[in-house]
C-alpha positions in Angstrom: -25.5 10.1 -0.3 -24.1 11.5 -3.7 -20.6 13.0 -1.7 -19.4 9.0 -0.4 -16.8 7.7 -2.1 -14.5 4.8 -2.3 -11.7 6.4 -0.2 -8.5 4.9 1.5 -6.2 6.5 3.8 -3.1 5.2 5.8 -0.3 5.8 7.4 2.3 2.8 8.2 5.8 1.8 7.6 6.9 -0.3 4.1 7.2 -3.8 4.6 10.2 -4.2 1.7 11.8 -2.0 -1.3 9.3 -0.8 -3.2 8.9 -3.2 -7.2 9.3 -0.6 -9.9 7.6 -2.2 -13.0 8.0 -0.4 -16.7 5.4 -1.6 -19.3 5.6 -1.5 -22.7 4.1 1.3 -23.3 6.3 3.5 -20.9 3.8 3.7 -18.0 5.4 3.0 -14.2 3.9 1.2 -11.7 5.4 1.0 -8.2 3.9 -1.8 -5.8 4.6 -1.5 -2.0 3.4 -3.1 0.7 2.3 -1.2 4.5 2.3 -2.4 7.9 -0.5 -0.5 10.1 -0.1 -1.0 13.6 -3.0 -1.2 16.4 -2.4 -1.5 20.3 -4.5 -2.4 22.5 -4.9 -4.3 26.0 -6.7 -7.4 25.9 -8.7 -9.1 28.5 -6.0 -9.8 31.5 -4.5 -6.3 30.6 -1.4 -7.1 28.5 -0.8 -5.1 25.4 -1.1 -6.3 22.4 -0.2 -5.3 18.7 -2.0 -6.7 16.0 -0.2 -5.5 12.8 -2.6 -5.5 8.8 -0.5 -5.2 6.1 -1.8 -3.1 2.8 -1.0 -3.9 -0.1 -0.6 -0.6 -2.8 0.2 0.5 -6.2 0.8 3.9 -7.8 1.2 4.6 -11.1 3.5 7.6 -13.3 4.8 10.7 -11.2 3.7 9.3 -7.7 5.3 5.8 -8.6 8.7 8.5 -9.6 8.7 9.9 -6.4 8.3 5.8 -4.9 11.3 5.1 -6.8 13.5 7.7 -6.1 12.9 8.3 -2.2 11.5 5.4 -0.6 12.8 2.2 0.6 11.8 -0.6 3.3 11.2 1.1 6.9 10.1 4.3 5.6 6.6 5.7 7.2 4.3 7.2 4.7 0.6 8.4 4.5 -1.2 7.5 1.9 -4.4 8.6 0.0 -6.5 5.9 -2.6 -9.0 4.2 -3.9 -9.5 0.2 -2.6 -10.1 -2.1 -5.5 -10.5 -5.6 -6.3 -8.9 -7.6 -8.9 -8.2 -11.9 -9.7 -6.1 -13.2 -12.1 -5.1 -16.8 -13.2 -1.7 -18.3 -11.4 0.8 -20.3 -14.5 -1.6 -23.7 -12.4 -4.3 -22.1 -13.3 -5.8 -21.7 -10.4 -7.9 -18.3 -9.3 -6.1 -15.4 -7.8 -8.0 -12.4 -6.1 -6.1 -9.6 -4.6 -7.1 -5.9 -3.0 -5.3 -3.5 -3.0 -5.2 0.6 -3.0 -4.5 2.5 -6.2 -2.3 5.3 -4.3 -3.3 8.9 -6.0 -1.5 11.1 -3.1 1.9 10.1 -1.3 3.4 11.8 2.0 6.3 10.9 3.1 7.1 11.3 7.5 9.3 11.0 9.1 13.2 12.0 8.3 16.5 10.8 8.2 
């Protein structure tokens, strides 16, 4: 059981251009949204595509690569860990976020 850990691997397409944030400390953060598709046949034999959206964040050098090379529609493979966090919005409502902290990125496809 010691070898089990929190690990996520996804291959999908960026749903929008990356959001890049530079913190006061100088650290860079990239936020991207990745769509993954699963296709199956329903009980009537019709082809159905189920799209899931995943929030991904990346820091520092990985964020630099995302900023420089990625844009909406690019296909990527990412590896990271699943994280959960919460915050209060401006109205005081508690919001919950599930996201993947990316530590490996592979750009797929080509131009």
